[in-house]
MOPAC internal coordinates of N, CA, C and O (Angstrom, degrees):
PM7 1SCF
backbone

  N    0.0000 0     0.00 0     0.00 0    0    0    0
  C    1.4718 1     0.00 0     0.00 0    1    0    0
  C    1.5218 1   110.09 1     0.00 0    2    1    0
  O    1.2310 1   121.42 1   -20.05 1    3    2    1
  N    1.3138 1   114.89 1   159.95 1    3    2    1
  C    1.4547 1   119.58 1   178.10 1    5    3    2
  C    1.5288 1   109.46 1   -81.77 1    6    5    3
  O    1.2310 1   120.13 1   -25.47 1    7    6    5
  N    1.3318 1   117.35 1   154.53 1    7    6    5
  C    1.4732 1   120.58 1   178.48 1    9    7    6
  C    1.5250 1   112.07 1   -55.84 1   10    9    7
  O    1.2310 1   120.31 1   146.14 1   11   10    9
  N    1.3371 1   117.02 1   -33.86 1   11   10    9
  C    1.4676 1   119.99 1  -179.20 1   13   11   10
  C    1.5275 1   110.51 1   -63.83 1   14   13   11
  O    1.2310 1   120.62 1   145.17 1   15   14   13
  N    1.3368 1   116.43 1   -34.83 1   15   14   13
  C    1.4638 1   119.55 1   179.11 1   17   15   14
  C    1.5238 1   110.18 1   -68.21 1   18   17   15
  O    1.2310 1   120.50 1   141.82 1   19   18   17
  N    1.3315 1   116.66 1   -38.18 1   19   18   17
  C    1.4631 1   119.76 1   177.50 1   21   19   18
  C    1.5202 1   110.36 1   -62.04 1   22   21   19
  O    1.2310 1   120.56 1   137.83 1   23   22   21
  N    1.3414 1   116.53 1   -42.17 1   23   22   21
  C    1.4681 1   120.99 1  -179.67 1   25   23   22
  C    1.5267 1   110.12 1   -65.35 1   26   25   23
  O    1.2310 1   120.63 1   138.32 1   27   26   25
  N    1.3230 1   116.41 1   -41.68 1   27   26   25
  C    1.4679 1   120.13 1  -179.80 1   29   27   26
  C    1.5209 1   111.15 1   -63.39 1   30   29   27
  O    1.2310 1   120.75 1   136.72 1   31   30   29
  N    1.3400 1   116.17 1   -43.28 1   31   30   29
  C    1.4668 1   120.37 1   179.16 1   33   31   30
  C    1.5241 1   110.22 1   -65.46 1   34   33   31
  O    1.2310 1   120.41 1   139.04 1   35   34   33
  N    1.3332 1   116.82 1   -40.96 1   35   34   33
  C    1.4626 1   120.49 1  -179.63 1   37   35   34
  C    1.5239 1   110.25 1   -62.72 1   38   37   35
  O    1.2310 1   120.30 1   136.56 1   39   38   37
  N    1.3255 1   117.02 1   -43.44 1   39   38   37
  C    1.4667 1   120.47 1   179.52 1   41   39   38
  C    1.5212 1   110.57 1   -64.64 1   42   41   39
  O    1.2310 1   120.24 1   141.66 1   43   42   41
  N    1.3178 1   117.14 1   -38.34 1   43   42   41
  C    1.4657 1   120.63 1   179.38 1   45   43   42
  C    1.5223 1   110.54 1   -65.36 1   46   45   43
  O    1.2310 1   120.33 1   138.17 1   47   46   45
  N    1.3291 1   116.98 1   -41.83 1   47   46   45
  C    1.4670 1   121.17 1   179.41 1   49   47   46
  C    1.5197 1   110.44 1   -63.98 1   50   49   47
  O    1.2310 1   120.40 1   136.50 1   51   50   49
  N    1.3297 1   116.84 1   -43.50 1   51   50   49
  C    1.4631 1   120.61 1   179.76 1   53   51   50
  C    1.5224 1   110.35 1   -64.94 1   54   53   51
  O    1.2310 1   120.28 1   138.85 1   55   54   53
  N    1.3288 1   117.07 1   -41.15 1   55   54   53
  C    1.4636 1   120.50 1  -179.35 1   57   55   54
  C    1.5253 1   110.76 1   -64.54 1   58   57   55
  O    1.2310 1   120.56 1   136.84 1   59   58   57
  N    1.3263 1   116.53 1   -43.16 1   59   58   57
  C    1.4714 1   120.15 1   179.29 1   61   59   58
  C    1.5243 1   110.30 1   -65.86 1   62   61   59
  O    1.2310 1   120.41 1   136.88 1   63   62   61
  N    1.3310 1   116.82 1   -43.12 1   63   62   61
  C    1.4655 1   120.29 1  -179.40 1   65   63   62
  C    1.5244 1   110.67 1   -63.12 1   66   65   63
  O    1.2310 1   120.56 1   140.31 1   67   66   65
  N    1.3339 1   116.54 1   -39.69 1   67   66   65
  C    1.4654 1   119.97 1   179.70 1   69   67   66
  C    1.5261 1   110.40 1   -66.97 1   70   69   67
  O    1.2310 1   120.32 1   140.04 1   71   70   69
  N    1.3224 1   116.99 1   -39.96 1   71   70   69
  C    1.4742 1   120.31 1  -179.48 1   73   71   70
  C    1.5266 1   110.63 1   -69.20 1   74   73   71
  O    1.2310 1   120.52 1   141.27 1   75   74   73
  N    1.3244 1   116.61 1   -38.73 1   75   74   73
  C    1.4687 1   120.17 1   179.03 1   77   75   74
  C    1.5225 1   110.06 1   -66.62 1   78   77   75
  O    1.2310 1   120.40 1   138.37 1   79   78   77
  N    1.3331 1   116.83 1   -41.63 1   79   78   77
  C    1.4671 1   119.95 1  -178.57 1   81   79   78
  C    1.5232 1   110.92 1   -65.18 1   82   81   79
  O    1.2310 1   120.21 1   156.15 1   83   82   81
  N    1.3351 1   117.20 1   -23.85 1   83   82   81
  C    1.4658 1   120.31 1   178.40 1   85   83   82
  C    1.5302 1   110.37 1   -71.32 1   86   85   83
  O    1.2310 1   120.39 1   145.03 1   87   86   85
  N    1.3425 1   116.87 1   -34.97 1   87   86   85
  C    1.4627 1   120.21 1  -177.85 1   89   87   86
  C    1.5249 1   111.64 1   -82.51 1   90   89   87
  O    1.2310 1   120.27 1   153.73 1   91   90   89
  N    1.3367 1   117.08 1   -26.27 1   91   90   89
  C    1.4615 1   119.83 1  -179.35 1   93   91   90
  C    1.5228 1   110.03 1   -75.54 1   94   93   91
  O    1.2310 1   120.17 1   -38.33 1   95   94   93
  N    1.3454 1   117.29 1   141.67 1   95   94   93
  C    1.4674 1   120.80 1   178.50 1   97   95   94
  C    1.5255 1   111.10 1   -62.77 1   98   97   95
  O    1.2310 1   120.75 1   142.77 1   99   98   97
  N    1.3438 1   116.18 1   -37.23 1   99   98   97
  C    1.4620 1   120.79 1   177.82 1  101   99   98
  C    1.5173 1   109.07 1  -123.01 1  102  101   99
  O    1.2310 1   119.70 1   -48.45 1  103  102  101
  N    1.3297 1   118.18 1   131.55 1  103  102  101
  C    1.4659 1   120.69 1   179.39 1  105  103  102
  C    1.5218 1   110.56 1   -64.34 1  106  105  103
  O    1.2310 1   119.64 1   -36.04 1  107  106  105
  N    1.3186 1   118.29 1   143.96 1  107  106  105
  C    1.4666 1   121.46 1   179.68 1  109  107  106
  C    1.5198 1   111.45 1   -65.25 1  110  109  107
  O    1.2310 1   121.02 1   -34.29 1  111  110  109
  N    1.3258 1   115.66 1   145.71 1  111  110  109
  C    1.4678 1   119.92 1   178.10 1  113  111  110
  C    1.5244 1   109.54 1   -71.13 1  114  113  111
  O    1.2310 1   120.81 1   -38.56 1  115  114  113
  N    1.3114 1   116.06 1   141.44 1  115  114  113
  C    1.4576 1   119.19 1  -179.70 1  117  115  114
  C    1.5177 1   111.13 1   142.02 1  118  117  115
  O    1.2310 1   120.56 1    15.87 1  119  118  117
  N    1.3283 1   116.54 1  -164.13 1  119  118  117
  C    1.4696 1   120.81 1  -177.54 1  121  119  118
  C    1.5220 1   112.94 1   -65.59 1  122  121  119
  O    1.2310 1   120.26 1   156.53 1  123  122  121
  N    1.3587 1   117.11 1   -23.47 1  123  122  121
  C    1.4657 1   119.58 1  -178.05 1  125  123  122
  C    1.5232 1   111.13 1   -77.02 1  126  125  123
  O    1.2310 1   120.15 1   166.41 1  127  126  125
  N    1.3498 1   117.32 1   -13.59 1  127  126  125
  C    1.4621 1   120.34 1  -178.02 1  129  127  126
  C    1.5282 1   110.67 1   -66.74 1  130  129  127
  O    1.2310 1   120.76 1   149.20 1  131  130  129
  N    1.3344 1   116.15 1   -30.80 1  131  130  129
  C    1.4625 1   119.81 1  -177.67 1  133  131  130
  C    1.5235 1   111.20 1   -79.58 1  134  133  131
  O    1.2310 1   120.29 1   159.67 1  135  134  133
  N    1.3312 1   117.06 1   -20.33 1  135  134  133
  C    1.4687 1   119.39 1  -177.82 1  137  135  134
  C    1.5219 1   111.02 1   -75.02 1  138  137  135
  O    1.2310 1   120.10 1   180.00 1  139  138  137

């Protein structure tokens, strides 16, 4: 894959994780906890 595709997938994963953590009562443990 091209580097741009990796960046697009990474941004999509971060966006989904951020949206999911908003609906969860407690944020999931991991690197997203610091964000």
